[in-house]
KOLKE-236932 format. One record per residue (C-alpha): residue number from 1; x negated, y negated, z; residue in three letters. Coordinates in nm, 2 decimals. Layout:
ATOM     n       c1       c2       c3   res
ATOM   NUM        X        Y        Z   ala
...
# end
This chain:
ATOM     n       c1       c2       c3   res
ATOM     1    -4.43    -3.83     3.32   met
ATOM     2    -4.17    -3.61     3.23   arg
ATOM     3    -4.19    -3.26     3.11   val
ATOM     4    -4.00    -3.00     2.89   lys
ATOM     5    -4.05    -2.65     2.90   ile
ATOM     6    -3.92    -2.48     2.56   cys
ATOM     7    -3.84    -2.16     2.43   gly
ATOM     8    -3.61    -2.05     2.74   ile
ATOM     9    -3.48    -1.72     2.69   thr
ATOM    10    -3.34    -1.57     3.06   asn
ATOM    11    -3.14    -1.75     3.33   leu
ATOM    12    -3.44    -1.65     3.55   gln
ATOM    13    -3.71    -1.84     3.36   asp
ATOM    14    -3.48    -2.15     3.35   ala
ATOM    15    -3.41    -2.13     3.71   leu
ATOM    16    -3.75    -2.08     3.78   asp
ATOM    17    -3.87    -2.40     3.55   ala
ATOM    18    -3.60    -2.58     3.69   val
ATOM    19    -3.78    -2.53     4.05   glu
ATOM    20    -4.09    -2.60     3.96   ala
ATOM    21    -3.93    -2.96     3.83   gly
ATOM    22    -3.91    -2.93     3.48   ala
ATOM    23    -3.71    -3.27     3.34   asp
ATOM    24    -3.58    -3.05     3.05   ala
ATOM    25    -3.52    -2.70     2.90   leu
ATOM    26    -3.59    -2.57     2.53   gly
ATOM    27    -3.33    -2.35     2.38   phe
ATOM    28    -3.50    -2.25     2.03   val
ATOM    29    -3.16    -2.17     1.76   phe
ATOM    30    -3.38    -2.05     1.51   tyr
ATOM    31    -3.33    -1.68     1.42   glu
ATOM    32    -3.70    -1.60     1.31   lys
ATOM    33    -3.84    -1.69     1.59   ser
ATOM    34    -3.94    -1.50     1.89   pro
ATOM    35    -3.81    -1.76     2.17   arg
ATOM    36    -3.48    -1.75     1.95   phe
ATOM    37    -3.16    -1.75     2.16   ile
ATOM    38    -2.78    -1.73     2.06   thr
ATOM    39    -2.56    -1.96     2.12   pro
ATOM    40    -2.34    -1.77     2.40   glu
ATOM    41    -2.66    -1.70     2.59   lys
ATOM    42    -2.78    -2.07     2.60   ala
ATOM    43    -2.43    -2.17     2.71   ala
ATOM    44    -2.43    -1.92     3.00   glu
ATOM    45    -2.76    -2.04     3.12   ile
ATOM    46    -2.63    -2.42     3.09   ala
ATOM    47    -2.36    -2.35     3.29   ala
ATOM    48    -2.61    -2.25     3.57   ala
ATOM    49    -2.83    -2.52     3.55   met
ATOM    50    -2.79    -2.80     3.82   pro
ATOM    51    -2.73    -3.20     3.71   pro
ATOM    52    -2.95    -3.36     3.60   phe
ATOM    53    -3.17    -3.13     3.38   val
ATOM    54    -3.16    -3.21     3.00   glu
ATOM    55    -3.05    -2.95     2.75   arg
ATOM    56    -3.24    -2.96     2.43   val
ATOM    57    -3.17    -2.72     2.15   gly
ATOM    58    -3.42    -2.63     1.89   leu
ATOM    59    -3.31    -2.64     1.49   phe
ATOM    60    -3.51    -2.53     1.18   val
ATOM    61    -3.34    -2.59     0.83   asn
ATOM    62    -2.99    -2.58     0.91   val
ATOM    63    -2.68    -2.85     0.81   pro
ATOM    64    -2.57    -3.08     1.04   ala
ATOM    65    -2.26    -2.95     1.11   ser
ATOM    66    -2.44    -2.64     1.26   glu
ATOM    67    -2.64    -2.84     1.54   val
ATOM    68    -2.30    -3.00     1.60   asn
ATOM    69    -2.10    -2.70     1.62   ala
ATOM    70    -2.41    -2.46     1.82   val
ATOM    71    -2.46    -2.80     2.07   cys
ATOM    72    -2.12    -2.80     2.15   arg
ATOM    73    -2.07    -2.46     2.20   gln
ATOM    74    -2.42    -2.38     2.40   ala
ATOM    75    -2.35    -2.76     2.61   lys
ATOM    76    -2.66    -2.91     2.46   met
ATOM    77    -2.70    -3.27     2.53   gly
ATOM    78    -2.98    -3.31     2.28   leu
ATOM    79    -3.10    -3.18     1.87   ala
ATOM    80    -3.44    -3.12     1.86   gln
ATOM    81    -3.46    -3.09     1.43   ile
ATOM    82    -3.77    -2.89     1.37   his
ATOM    83    -3.80    -3.02     0.96   phe
ATOM    84    -3.74    -3.29     0.75   asp
ATOM    85    -3.38    -3.44     0.69   ala
ATOM    86    -3.25    -3.70     0.50   pro
ATOM    87    -3.05    -4.01     0.63   asp
ATOM    88    -2.73    -3.86     0.60   arg
ATOM    89    -2.84    -3.54     0.84   phe
ATOM    90    -2.87    -3.80     1.10   tyr
ATOM    91    -2.57    -4.00     1.02   asp
ATOM    92    -2.39    -3.64     1.06   ala
ATOM    93    -2.52    -3.55     1.37   leu
ATOM    94    -2.24    -3.60     1.67   glu
ATOM    95    -2.51    -3.53     1.91   val
ATOM    96    -2.85    -3.72     2.03   lys
ATOM    97    -3.10    -3.59     1.86   his
ATOM    98    -3.57    -3.59     1.87   leu
ATOM    99    -3.73    -3.59     1.52   lys
ATOM   100    -4.02    -3.37     1.55   val
ATOM   101    -4.34    -3.49     1.34   val
ATOM   102    -4.52    -3.18     1.28   arg
ATOM   103    -4.89    -3.37     1.25   ala
ATOM   104    -5.15    -3.26     0.99   lys
ATOM   105    -5.35    -3.57     0.99   lys
ATOM   106    -5.37    -3.89     1.23   ala
ATOM   107    -5.18    -4.14     1.03   glu
ATOM   108    -4.88    -3.89     1.07   asp
ATOM   109    -4.85    -4.00     1.47   leu
ATOM   110    -4.69    -4.29     1.31   arg
ATOM   111    -4.41    -4.16     1.16   leu
ATOM   112    -4.04    -4.27     1.36   his
ATOM   113    -4.27    -4.46     1.56   glu
ATOM   114    -3.98    -4.71     1.66   glu
ATOM   115    -3.84    -4.37     1.78   glu
ATOM   116    -3.87    -4.12     2.07   tyr
ATOM   117    -3.99    -3.81     1.88   arg
ATOM   118    -4.16    -3.50     1.98   ile
ATOM   119    -4.53    -3.48     1.81   val
ATOM   120    -4.66    -3.14     1.78   asp
ATOM   121    -4.89    -2.97     1.56   ala
ATOM   122    -4.84    -2.86     1.22   phe
ATOM   123    -4.84    -2.48     1.20   val
ATOM   124    -4.62    -2.28     0.93   glu
ATOM   125    -4.40    -2.11     1.18   gly
ATOM   126    -4.26    -2.41     1.31   tyr
ATOM   127    -4.42    -2.42     1.66   gly
ATOM   128    -4.48    -2.22     1.93   gly
ATOM   129    -4.82    -2.10     1.82   glu
ATOM   130    -5.03    -2.28     2.12   gly
ATOM   131    -5.20    -2.49     1.81   lys
ATOM   132    -5.34    -2.84     1.97   arg
ATOM   133    -5.37    -3.20     1.78   ile
ATOM   134    -5.70    -3.34     1.84   asp
ATOM   135    -5.67    -3.62     2.14   pro
ATOM   136    -5.91    -3.86     1.97   thr
ATOM   137    -5.61    -3.90     1.70   trp
ATOM   138    -5.41    -4.10     1.97   phe
ATOM   139    -5.68    -4.39     1.99   thr
ATOM   140    -5.49    -4.72     1.95   gly
ATOM   141    -5.16    -4.55     1.89   val
ATOM   142    -4.87    -4.63     2.12   asp
ATOM   143    -4.80    -4.33     2.33   cys
ATOM   144    -4.47    -4.46     2.53   ser
ATOM   145    -4.22    -4.31     2.29   lys
ATOM   146    -4.42    -3.97     2.20   ile
ATOM   147    -4.31    -3.65     2.36   ile
ATOM   148    -4.63    -3.46     2.28   leu
ATOM   149    -4.65    -3.07     2.22   ala
ATOM   150    -4.86    -2.80     2.09   gly
ATOM   151    -5.10    -2.58     2.30   gly
ATOM   152    -5.05    -2.77     2.63   leu
ATOM   153    -5.18    -2.60     2.93   asn
ATOM   154    -5.31    -2.64     3.28   ser
ATOM   155    -5.68    -2.58     3.14   glu
ATOM   156    -5.66    -2.88     2.91   asn
ATOM   157    -5.45    -3.14     3.06   leu
ATOM   158    -5.73    -3.32     3.19   tyr
ATOM   159    -5.82    -3.43     2.81   glu
ATOM   160    -5.49    -3.63     2.75   ile
ATOM   161    -5.53    -3.79     3.13   val
ATOM   162    -5.55    -4.13     2.98   asp
ATOM   163    -5.27    -4.14     2.73   leu
ATOM   164    -4.93    -4.24     2.85   pro
ATOM   165    -4.67    -4.02     2.68   phe
ATOM   166    -4.33    -4.02     2.76   tyr
ATOM   167    -4.32    -3.69     2.84   ala
ATOM   168    -4.49    -3.27     2.74   leu
ATOM   169    -4.32    -3.01     2.56   asp
ATOM   170    -4.48    -2.69     2.63   leu
ATOM   171    -4.38    -2.31     2.57   ser
ATOM   172    -4.63    -2.07     2.53   ser
ATOM   173    -4.87    -2.22     2.76   gly
ATOM   174    -4.65    -2.11     3.04   val
ATOM   175    -4.59    -1.76     2.92   glu
ATOM   176    -4.64    -1.42     3.02   lys
ATOM   177    -4.58    -1.31     2.66   lys
ATOM   178    -4.35    -1.48     2.37   lys
ATOM   179    -3.99    -1.54     2.50   gly
ATOM   180    -4.12    -1.49     2.88   lys
ATOM   181    -4.22    -1.74     3.13   lys
ATOM   182    -4.46    -1.72     3.40   asp
ATOM   183    -4.33    -1.88     3.74   lys
ATOM   184    -4.71    -1.95     3.84   met
ATOM   185    -4.82    -2.12     3.51   lys
ATOM   186    -4.48    -2.31     3.50   met
ATOM   187    -4.54    -2.46     3.88   gln
ATOM   188    -4.91    -2.57     3.84   asn
ATOM   189    -4.88    -2.70     3.50   phe
ATOM   190    -4.54    -2.96     3.64   ile
ATOM   191    -4.76    -2.98     3.96   lys
ATOM   192    -5.07    -3.11     3.75   ala
ATOM   193    -4.84    -3.35     3.55   val
ATOM   194    -4.63    -3.48     3.87   lys
ATOM   195    -4.90    -3.53     4.10   asn
ATOM   196    -5.15    -3.70     3.83   gly
ATOM   197    -5.37    -3.43     3.88   lys
ATOM   198    -5.44    -3.44     3.51   ile
# end
């Protein structure tokens, strides 16, 4: 199972995440977030990353033109669209994207089920608050295209052991404080996932 570490704000955290085995890094281009990073800083970090590590830019309530411009400048390979947008928005994107389902109820898990998508627990502040989705909501749901986010950490991984998600996406669960990652927490989490000990 793949792992994405989101909310990268500095080079050392990025290097530590990659060393721990992260498959993707997330950069938050949402100024109201405590994990906000400028495109310039993200580009510096992206340039220092080894090959085969995906770089994902997170966007909230911005036009497609801004997503395109920031992804070009910051060297992002994917755009994570963390808000509801019309089809014309996606038609205008020049970069591959992932939609985010901010689930309020079990039925929401089936939204965009034909696509790979991130499924996160609904919070007013657009993620990073450690709120979790009830694992029982996934009963009978095809999880093969779901990237699960929201409140994941080494202590609760066992609750999703039988759910074949495409990937896991976490931020607050591997932090010392908002915007600063904990190297040991990242190592322990990714080791547990990669070794199948969840």
